[in-house]
N, C-alpha and C positions, 0 to 999 in steps of 0.2 A: 759324123764327126762334129765334135763340139766346137764352139767359138774359140775357146782357149787353145785347143789343139791346132786349129787353123791359124791362129795368130802366131803360135810358136813355129809352125812350119813356114809361114811367110817370113818370119824373123830369120830363121836359119837360111832360107833361100836368099834373102837380101844380104846376109853376111857372106854367103858364097859368091854372090855377084860383086860385092865390094872387094873381096880378095882377088877375083878375076880382073877387076879394074886395076888393082894395085900391081898385079903381075904384068898386065898389059903395059902399064906405065914403066915398069922396069925394063921390059923388052924394047919398047919404042924409044924411051927417053934416056935410059941408062941410070936412072935414080928412082928412089921409091916415092918420096914426098917432098915437094918444094912449097913451103907456106906462101911464098910470093905469088904463086899461081892462084891462090884463093882470091886475091884482089884483082886478078886479070878479068876484064869484062867478058872475055870469051868463055865458052864452056870448056873446062879442063878436066883431066883425070882426077885431080885433087878435089874438085867440087863434087864430082860424081861420087867419089869415095866417101866424102863427109856426109853427103845426103843419104847414101845407102846405109851407112853405119847409124846415122841418127834415126832413120826409119826403122831399122832393125831393133835398135834399143827401145824405141817407143812401142813397137809391137810386142817385144819380148818382156816389157815391164809388167811385173805381176802386182796386182792390186790385192791388198788384204781385205777380206770380207768380214 
């Protein structure tokens, strides 16, 4: 397995986890995303979602050679 393939698989896995966190937020809290929770000092679903999406985008970014 090439490095590129591994990065894309990890990126897809992180997107799946981010969607899982978003669904969990809907089930537990009753809403999808509250930007106010981003400034909350505790770990929140919103922070996990943003971190996972950012990592997925960073790993999925294709560099031109």
